[in-house]
VMD Tcl script that builds the backbone (N, CA, C; Angstrom):
set m [mol new atoms 348]
animate dup $m
set s [atomselect $m all]
$s set {name element resname resid chain x y z} {
  {N N UNK 1 A 35.134 -59.526 -42.255}
  {CA C UNK 1 A 35.266 -58.586 -43.353}
  {C C UNK 1 A 33.999 -58.597 -44.198}
  {N N UNK 2 A 33.574 -57.425 -44.644}
  {CA C UNK 2 A 32.352 -57.294 -45.433}
  {C C UNK 2 A 32.539 -57.737 -46.869}
  {N N UNK 3 A 31.481 -57.628 -47.603}
  {CA C UNK 3 A 31.506 -58.005 -49.016}
  {C C UNK 3 A 32.266 -56.963 -49.830}
  {N N UNK 4 A 32.837 -57.441 -50.922}
  {CA C UNK 4 A 33.582 -56.561 -51.831}
  {C C UNK 4 A 32.660 -56.090 -52.951}
  {N N UNK 5 A 33.153 -55.174 -53.744}
  {CA C UNK 5 A 32.428 -54.697 -54.917}
  {C C UNK 5 A 32.040 -55.874 -55.807}
  {N N UNK 6 A 32.974 -56.772 -56.045}
  {CA C UNK 6 A 32.718 -57.928 -56.908}
  {C C UNK 6 A 31.640 -58.831 -56.323}
  {N N UNK 7 A 31.636 -58.971 -54.974}
  {CA C UNK 7 A 30.604 -59.782 -54.330}
  {C C UNK 7 A 29.219 -59.216 -54.626}
  {N N UNK 8 A 29.075 -57.890 -54.465}
  {CA C UNK 8 A 27.782 -57.259 -54.727}
  {C C UNK 8 A 27.403 -57.350 -56.200}
  {N N UNK 9 A 28.360 -57.135 -57.096}
  {CA C UNK 9 A 28.054 -57.182 -58.523}
  {C C UNK 9 A 27.635 -58.572 -58.981}
  {N N UNK 10 A 28.012 -59.598 -58.243}
  {CA C UNK 10 A 27.642 -60.959 -58.626}
  {C C UNK 10 A 26.225 -61.328 -58.180}
  {N N UNK 11 A 25.591 -60.464 -57.377}
  {CA C UNK 11 A 24.242 -60.749 -56.889}
  {C C UNK 11 A 23.205 -60.455 -57.976}
  {N N UNK 12 A 22.082 -61.168 -57.946}
  {CA C UNK 12 A 21.059 -60.993 -58.997}
  {C C UNK 12 A 20.129 -59.803 -58.726}
  {N N UNK 13 A 20.664 -58.597 -58.871}
  {CA C UNK 13 A 19.854 -57.394 -58.668}
  {C C UNK 13 A 18.774 -57.305 -59.746}
  {N N UNK 14 A 17.655 -56.687 -59.387}
  {CA C UNK 14 A 16.541 -56.502 -60.310}
  {C C UNK 14 A 16.722 -55.188 -61.052}
  {N N UNK 15 A 16.964 -55.291 -62.340}
  {CA C UNK 15 A 17.182 -54.114 -63.173}
  {C C UNK 15 A 15.957 -53.928 -64.061}
  {N N UNK 16 A 15.381 -52.750 -63.967}
  {CA C UNK 16 A 14.208 -52.416 -64.770}
  {C C UNK 16 A 14.656 -51.527 -65.920}
  {N N UNK 17 A 14.302 -51.926 -67.139}
  {CA C UNK 17 A 14.651 -51.148 -68.328}
  {C C UNK 17 A 13.359 -50.752 -69.030}
  {N N UNK 18 A 13.246 -49.463 -69.340}
  {CA C UNK 18 A 12.078 -48.965 -70.061}
  {C C UNK 18 A 12.545 -48.189 -71.283}
  {N N UNK 19 A 11.789 -48.328 -72.340}
  {CA C UNK 19 A 12.092 -47.560 -73.549}
  {C C UNK 19 A 11.304 -46.257 -73.484}
  {N N UNK 20 A 12.004 -45.154 -73.645}
  {CA C UNK 20 A 11.369 -43.844 -73.623}
  {C C UNK 20 A 10.684 -43.572 -74.959}
  {N N UNK 21 A 9.788 -42.602 -74.968}
  {CA C UNK 21 A 9.069 -42.260 -76.189}
  {C C UNK 21 A 9.997 -41.832 -77.320}
  {N N UNK 22 A 11.137 -41.241 -76.982}
  {CA C UNK 22 A 12.076 -40.786 -78.009}
  {C C UNK 22 A 13.003 -41.899 -78.514}
  {N N UNK 23 A 12.784 -43.131 -78.017}
  {CA C UNK 23 A 13.578 -44.268 -78.475}
  {C C UNK 23 A 14.793 -44.573 -77.623}
  {N N UNK 24 A 15.113 -43.704 -76.673}
  {CA C UNK 24 A 16.232 -43.974 -75.766}
  {C C UNK 24 A 15.764 -44.941 -74.683}
  {N N UNK 25 A 16.691 -45.383 -73.863}
  {CA C UNK 25 A 16.379 -46.356 -72.815}
  {C C UNK 25 A 16.748 -45.807 -71.446}
  {N N UNK 26 A 15.917 -46.123 -70.471}
  {CA C UNK 26 A 16.138 -45.753 -69.077}
  {C C UNK 26 A 16.230 -47.041 -68.279}
  {N N UNK 27 A 17.218 -47.123 -67.400}
  {CA C UNK 27 A 17.371 -48.314 -66.562}
  {C C UNK 27 A 17.621 -47.895 -65.125}
  {N N UNK 28 A 17.085 -48.696 -64.198}
  {CA C UNK 28 A 17.353 -48.466 -62.782}
  {C C UNK 28 A 17.454 -49.804 -62.077}
  {N N UNK 29 A 18.223 -49.800 -60.986}
  {CA C UNK 29 A 18.352 -50.988 -60.148}
  {C C UNK 29 A 17.362 -50.801 -59.010}
  {N N UNK 30 A 16.375 -51.670 -58.936}
  {CA C UNK 30 A 15.287 -51.491 -57.985}
  {C C UNK 30 A 15.761 -51.437 -56.532}
  {N N UNK 31 A 16.755 -52.225 -56.186}
  {CA C UNK 31 A 17.198 -52.293 -54.785}
  {C C UNK 31 A 18.163 -51.180 -54.395}
  {N N UNK 32 A 18.720 -50.478 -55.360}
  {CA C UNK 32 A 19.725 -49.453 -55.077}
  {C C UNK 32 A 19.143 -48.070 -55.394}
  {N N UNK 33 A 18.592 -47.378 -54.407}
  {CA C UNK 33 A 17.933 -46.088 -54.649}
  {C C UNK 33 A 18.846 -45.094 -55.353}
  {N N UNK 34 A 18.352 -44.539 -56.441}
  {CA C UNK 34 A 19.119 -43.548 -57.189}
  {C C UNK 34 A 20.105 -44.124 -58.183}
  {N N UNK 35 A 20.214 -45.441 -58.262}
  {CA C UNK 35 A 21.127 -46.073 -59.209}
  {C C UNK 35 A 20.387 -46.239 -60.530}
  {N N UNK 36 A 20.678 -45.312 -61.470}
  {CA C UNK 36 A 19.960 -45.308 -62.741}
  {C C UNK 36 A 20.833 -44.725 -63.838}
  {N N UNK 37 A 20.379 -44.914 -65.066}
  {CA C UNK 37 A 21.098 -44.368 -66.212}
  {C C UNK 37 A 20.164 -44.285 -67.406}
  {N N UNK 38 A 20.601 -43.588 -68.442}
  {CA C UNK 38 A 19.893 -43.541 -69.718}
  {C C UNK 38 A 20.902 -43.760 -70.830}
  {N N UNK 39 A 20.427 -44.327 -71.941}
  {CA C UNK 39 A 21.309 -44.600 -73.074}
  {C C UNK 39 A 20.514 -44.543 -74.368}
  {N N UNK 40 A 21.237 -44.408 -75.461}
  {CA C UNK 40 A 20.596 -44.337 -76.774}
  {C C UNK 40 A 20.110 -45.686 -77.273}
  {N N UNK 41 A 20.821 -46.773 -76.917}
  {CA C UNK 41 A 20.445 -48.102 -77.391}
  {C C UNK 41 A 20.342 -49.074 -76.225}
  {N N UNK 42 A 19.671 -50.185 -76.486}
  {CA C UNK 42 A 19.529 -51.211 -75.453}
  {C C UNK 42 A 20.895 -51.781 -75.077}
  {N N UNK 43 A 21.757 -51.985 -76.072}
  {CA C UNK 43 A 23.099 -52.515 -75.802}
  {C C UNK 43 A 23.886 -51.569 -74.896}
  {N N UNK 44 A 23.759 -50.270 -75.139}
  {CA C UNK 44 A 24.471 -49.289 -74.308}
  {C C UNK 44 A 23.927 -49.248 -72.890}
  {N N UNK 45 A 22.623 -49.377 -72.740}
  {CA C UNK 45 A 22.035 -49.259 -71.402}
  {C C UNK 45 A 22.509 -50.397 -70.500}
  {N N UNK 46 A 22.759 -51.554 -71.069}
  {CA C UNK 46 A 23.254 -52.688 -70.278}
  {C C UNK 46 A 24.628 -52.373 -69.679}
  {N N UNK 47 A 25.508 -51.840 -70.518}
  {CA C UNK 47 A 26.851 -51.487 -70.045}
  {C C UNK 47 A 26.796 -50.319 -69.055}
  {N N UNK 48 A 25.946 -49.350 -69.363}
  {CA C UNK 48 A 25.882 -48.153 -68.532}
  {C C UNK 48 A 25.258 -48.419 -67.162}
  {N N UNK 49 A 24.293 -49.334 -67.076}
  {CA C UNK 49 A 23.711 -49.620 -65.759}
  {C C UNK 49 A 24.735 -50.357 -64.907}
  {N N UNK 50 A 25.558 -51.176 -65.530}
  {CA C UNK 50 A 26.636 -51.836 -64.766}
  {C C UNK 50 A 27.610 -50.783 -64.230}
  {N N UNK 51 A 27.969 -49.810 -65.057}
  {CA C UNK 51 A 28.842 -48.726 -64.600}
  {C C UNK 51 A 28.200 -47.950 -63.457}
  {N N UNK 52 A 26.896 -47.700 -63.565}
  {CA C UNK 52 A 26.179 -46.985 -62.502}
  {C C UNK 52 A 26.183 -47.804 -61.207}
  {N N UNK 53 A 26.010 -49.109 -61.328}
  {CA C UNK 53 A 26.043 -49.976 -60.144}
  {C C UNK 53 A 27.424 -49.938 -59.482}
  {N N UNK 54 A 28.459 -50.004 -60.308}
  {CA C UNK 54 A 29.823 -49.968 -59.763}
  {C C UNK 54 A 30.030 -48.683 -58.978}
  {N N UNK 55 A 29.649 -47.552 -59.576}
  {CA C UNK 55 A 29.827 -46.263 -58.902}
  {C C UNK 55 A 29.005 -46.202 -57.619}
  {N N UNK 56 A 27.760 -46.654 -57.677}
  {CA C UNK 56 A 26.864 -46.611 -56.509}
  {C C UNK 56 A 27.443 -47.442 -55.368}
  {N N UNK 57 A 27.845 -48.656 -55.681}
  {CA C UNK 57 A 28.352 -49.572 -54.649}
  {C C UNK 57 A 29.692 -49.083 -54.105}
  {N N UNK 58 A 30.574 -48.570 -54.972}
  {CA C UNK 58 A 31.860 -48.044 -54.500}
  {C C UNK 58 A 31.657 -46.917 -53.492}
  {N N UNK 59 A 30.774 -45.987 -53.795}
  {CA C UNK 59 A 30.500 -44.876 -52.871}
  {C C UNK 59 A 29.932 -45.409 -51.562}
  {N N UNK 60 A 28.996 -46.330 -51.648}
  {CA C UNK 60 A 28.400 -46.895 -50.439}
  {C C UNK 60 A 29.454 -47.590 -49.578}
  {N N UNK 61 A 30.338 -48.349 -50.222}
  {CA C UNK 61 A 31.401 -49.033 -49.466}
  {C C UNK 61 A 32.334 -48.011 -48.799}
  {N N UNK 62 A 32.714 -46.967 -49.535}
  {CA C UNK 62 A 33.613 -45.940 -48.990}
  {C C UNK 62 A 32.978 -45.176 -47.835}
  {N N UNK 63 A 31.672 -44.905 -47.949}
  {CA C UNK 63 A 30.971 -44.098 -46.946}
  {C C UNK 63 A 30.366 -44.935 -45.823}
  {N N UNK 64 A 30.472 -46.241 -45.922}
  {CA C UNK 64 A 29.892 -47.115 -44.904}
  {C C UNK 64 A 28.374 -47.165 -44.946}
  {N N UNK 65 A 27.807 -46.883 -46.117}
  {CA C UNK 65 A 26.351 -46.912 -46.299}
  {C C UNK 65 A 25.927 -48.364 -46.521}
  {N N UNK 66 A 24.886 -48.829 -45.816}
  {CA C UNK 66 A 24.418 -50.205 -46.031}
  {C C UNK 66 A 23.974 -50.405 -47.489}
  {N N UNK 67 A 24.333 -51.528 -48.043}
  {CA C UNK 67 A 24.015 -51.835 -49.434}
  {C C UNK 67 A 22.922 -52.903 -49.454}
  {N N UNK 68 A 21.745 -52.525 -49.935}
  {CA C UNK 68 A 20.664 -53.513 -49.997}
  {C C UNK 68 A 21.015 -54.649 -50.951}
  {N N UNK 69 A 20.568 -55.831 -50.612}
  {CA C UNK 69 A 20.766 -56.977 -51.489}
  {C C UNK 69 A 19.430 -57.379 -52.092}
  {N N UNK 70 A 19.455 -58.020 -53.246}
  {CA C UNK 70 A 18.192 -58.438 -53.865}
  {C C UNK 70 A 17.474 -59.470 -53.012}
  {N N UNK 71 A 16.156 -59.393 -53.053}
  {CA C UNK 71 A 15.371 -60.395 -52.338}
  {C C UNK 71 A 15.408 -61.695 -53.128}
  {N N UNK 72 A 15.587 -62.799 -52.439}
  {CA C UNK 72 A 15.613 -64.084 -53.139}
  {C C UNK 72 A 14.258 -64.386 -53.788}
  {N N UNK 73 A 14.293 -65.013 -54.956}
  {CA C UNK 73 A 13.061 -65.378 -55.643}
  {C C UNK 73 A 12.209 -66.340 -54.814}
  {N N UNK 74 A 12.842 -67.072 -53.912}
  {CA C UNK 74 A 12.103 -68.043 -53.109}
  {C C UNK 74 A 11.045 -67.368 -52.244}
  {N N UNK 75 A 11.173 -66.058 -52.009}
  {CA C UNK 75 A 10.188 -65.355 -51.198}
  {C C UNK 75 A 8.855 -65.220 -51.926}
  {N N UNK 76 A 8.851 -65.466 -53.225}
  {CA C UNK 76 A 7.645 -65.315 -54.013}
  {C C UNK 76 A 7.245 -66.662 -54.599}
  {N N UNK 77 A 6.035 -67.078 -54.327}
  {CA C UNK 77 A 5.575 -68.375 -54.818}
  {C C UNK 77 A 5.047 -68.283 -56.241}
  {N N UNK 78 A 4.682 -67.062 -56.686}
  {CA C UNK 78 A 4.072 -66.926 -57.995}
  {C C UNK 78 A 2.576 -67.184 -57.948}
  {N N UNK 79 A 2.054 -67.344 -56.768}
  {CA C UNK 79 A 0.633 -67.666 -56.606}
  {C C UNK 79 A 0.006 -66.688 -55.627}
  {N N UNK 80 A -1.191 -66.216 -55.967}
  {CA C UNK 80 A -1.988 -65.450 -55.020}
  {C C UNK 80 A -3.456 -65.671 -55.342}
  {N N UNK 81 A -4.286 -65.519 -54.340}
  {CA C UNK 81 A -5.713 -65.739 -54.496}
  {C C UNK 81 A -6.374 -64.393 -54.737}
  {N N UNK 82 A -7.291 -64.366 -55.683}
  {CA C UNK 82 A -7.955 -63.128 -56.059}
  {C C UNK 82 A -9.463 -63.340 -56.057}
  {N N UNK 83 A -10.169 -62.518 -55.315}
  {CA C UNK 83 A -11.632 -62.574 -55.291}
  {C C UNK 83 A -12.154 -61.418 -56.141}
  {N N UNK 84 A -13.125 -61.743 -57.007}
  {CA C UNK 84 A -13.716 -60.739 -57.889}
  {C C UNK 84 A -15.221 -60.705 -57.689}
  {N N UNK 85 A -15.823 -59.559 -57.921}
  {CA C UNK 85 A -17.285 -59.542 -57.980}
  {C C UNK 85 A -17.730 -60.443 -59.141}
  {N N UNK 86 A -18.894 -61.038 -59.019}
  {CA C UNK 86 A -19.373 -61.979 -60.041}
  {C C UNK 86 A -19.411 -61.346 -61.430}
  {N N UNK 87 A -19.815 -60.088 -61.513}
  {CA C UNK 87 A -19.914 -59.445 -62.822}
  {C C UNK 87 A -18.533 -59.270 -63.462}
  {N N UNK 88 A -17.534 -58.937 -62.660}
  {CA C UNK 88 A -16.182 -58.793 -63.185}
  {C C UNK 88 A -15.613 -60.152 -63.582}
  {N N UNK 89 A -15.890 -61.178 -62.790}
  {CA C UNK 89 A -15.458 -62.538 -63.108}
  {C C UNK 89 A -16.034 -62.949 -64.465}
  {N N UNK 90 A -17.316 -62.636 -64.677}
  {CA C UNK 90 A -17.972 -62.953 -65.945}
  {C C UNK 90 A -17.271 -62.233 -67.105}
  {N N UNK 91 A -16.977 -60.937 -66.920}
  {CA C UNK 91 A -16.331 -60.157 -67.979}
  {C C UNK 91 A -14.938 -60.684 -68.300}
  {N N UNK 92 A -14.195 -61.054 -67.267}
  {CA C UNK 92 A -12.857 -61.611 -67.475}
  {C C UNK 92 A -12.957 -62.951 -68.208}
  {N N UNK 93 A -13.899 -63.781 -67.807}
  {CA C UNK 93 A -14.079 -65.081 -68.463}
  {C C UNK 93 A -14.412 -64.896 -69.934}
  {N N UNK 94 A -15.245 -63.918 -70.255}
  {CA C UNK 94 A -15.604 -63.653 -71.654}
  {C C UNK 94 A -14.390 -63.186 -72.457}
  {N N UNK 95 A -13.604 -62.281 -71.876}
  {CA C UNK 95 A -12.397 -61.789 -72.567}
  {C C UNK 95 A -11.420 -62.940 -72.822}
  {N N UNK 96 A -11.227 -63.774 -71.805}
  {CA C UNK 96 A -10.313 -64.908 -71.950}
  {C C UNK 96 A -10.805 -65.852 -73.047}
  {N N UNK 97 A -12.101 -66.092 -73.075}
  {CA C UNK 97 A -12.673 -66.974 -74.095}
  {C C UNK 97 A -12.501 -66.368 -75.490}
  {N N UNK 98 A -12.709 -65.068 -75.617}
  {CA C UNK 98 A -12.524 -64.391 -76.906}
  {C C UNK 98 A -11.098 -64.556 -77.426}
  {N N UNK 99 A -10.141 -64.542 -76.516}
  {CA C UNK 99 A -8.734 -64.660 -76.912}
  {C C UNK 99 A -8.242 -66.103 -76.937}
  {N N UNK 100 A -9.106 -67.021 -76.531}
  {CA C UNK 100 A -8.742 -68.431 -76.578}
  {C C UNK 100 A -7.712 -68.844 -75.544}
  {N N UNK 101 A -7.759 -68.195 -74.375}
  {CA C UNK 101 A -6.817 -68.520 -73.302}
  {C C UNK 101 A -7.596 -68.769 -72.015}
  {N N UNK 102 A -6.897 -69.306 -71.024}
  {CA C UNK 102 A -7.537 -69.512 -69.726}
  {C C UNK 102 A -7.691 -68.176 -69.009}
  {N N UNK 103 A -8.539 -68.157 -67.998}
  {CA C UNK 103 A -8.705 -66.948 -67.186}
  {C C UNK 103 A -7.368 -66.569 -66.555}
  {N N UNK 104 A -6.630 -67.553 -66.034}
  {CA C UNK 104 A -5.325 -67.267 -65.421}
  {C C UNK 104 A -4.374 -66.628 -66.420}
  {N N UNK 105 A -4.304 -67.166 -67.635}
  {CA C UNK 105 A -3.412 -66.602 -68.645}
  {C C UNK 105 A -3.823 -65.174 -68.998}
  {N N UNK 106 A -5.130 -64.940 -69.116}
  {CA C UNK 106 A -5.609 -63.607 -69.460}
  {C C UNK 106 A -5.248 -62.606 -68.362}
  {N N UNK 107 A -5.429 -63.007 -67.093}
  {CA C UNK 107 A -5.122 -62.112 -65.974}
  {C C UNK 107 A -3.619 -61.838 -65.901}
  {N N UNK 108 A -2.788 -62.838 -66.120}
  {CA C UNK 108 A -1.335 -62.628 -66.116}
  {C C UNK 108 A -0.956 -61.613 -67.195}
  {N N UNK 109 A -1.536 -61.748 -68.391}
  {CA C UNK 109 A -1.239 -60.793 -69.472}
  {C C UNK 109 A -1.725 -59.394 -69.117}
  {N N UNK 110 A -2.901 -59.296 -68.499}
  {CA C UNK 110 A -3.424 -57.977 -68.112}
  {C C UNK 110 A -2.541 -57.327 -67.060}
  {N N UNK 111 A -2.080 -58.092 -66.097}
  {CA C UNK 111 A -1.191 -57.542 -65.061}
  {C C UNK 111 A 0.129 -57.116 -65.691}
  {N N UNK 112 A 0.674 -57.929 -66.593}
  {CA C UNK 112 A 1.936 -57.604 -67.244}
  {C C UNK 112 A 1.819 -56.309 -68.041}
  {N N UNK 113 A 0.698 -56.127 -68.746}
  {CA C UNK 113 A 0.488 -54.873 -69.502}
  {C C UNK 113 A 0.439 -53.680 -68.549}
  {N N UNK 114 A -0.164 -53.854 -67.424}
  {CA C UNK 114 A -0.344 -52.738 -66.472}
  {C C UNK 114 A 0.955 -52.301 -65.816}
  {N N UNK 115 A 1.862 -53.218 -65.520}
  {CA C UNK 115 A 3.062 -52.854 -64.763}
  {C C UNK 115 A 4.229 -52.418 -65.630}
  {N N UNK 116 A 4.090 -52.422 -66.919}
  {CA C UNK 116 A 5.173 -51.970 -67.813}
  {C C UNK 116 A 5.490 -50.541 -67.619}
}
mol reanalyze $m
mol bondsrecalc $m
mol representation Tube
mol addrep $m
C-alpha cells in the first residue's frame, strides 16, 4: 500500500515564501509543481500553503499521479570549491575586510542576497 496524505504531509518539503511589493506573501512548495498560494499576512500564508499541499496531494493520490518527495539534506554537504580570477579574488577579499568578515562569510551573504 502506498503512502497516505498524512505520510506526505509529514515529510520536510521545501516551502519558499516571498514577500510581494504590495506587502502580501507568496508561497510555493518547490517539489510540488503548481502548489502555491498567496496571502495577506505571513501567518495566513503558512496555513494557506498547508491547505494547498493537502489539495495538491489529494488530487495526485486520486489520479495516481506520482508525488515527488523532498530530497534529503544529506545529499548536500554545504561545501563547494570555487575558482575565481585573481582580480575578483582580490575584490572579494577587500569587501570582506571592509565588512570585518571572512571571505567565506562574505560570499555566503552575497549568495544569500542573490537567491532571495
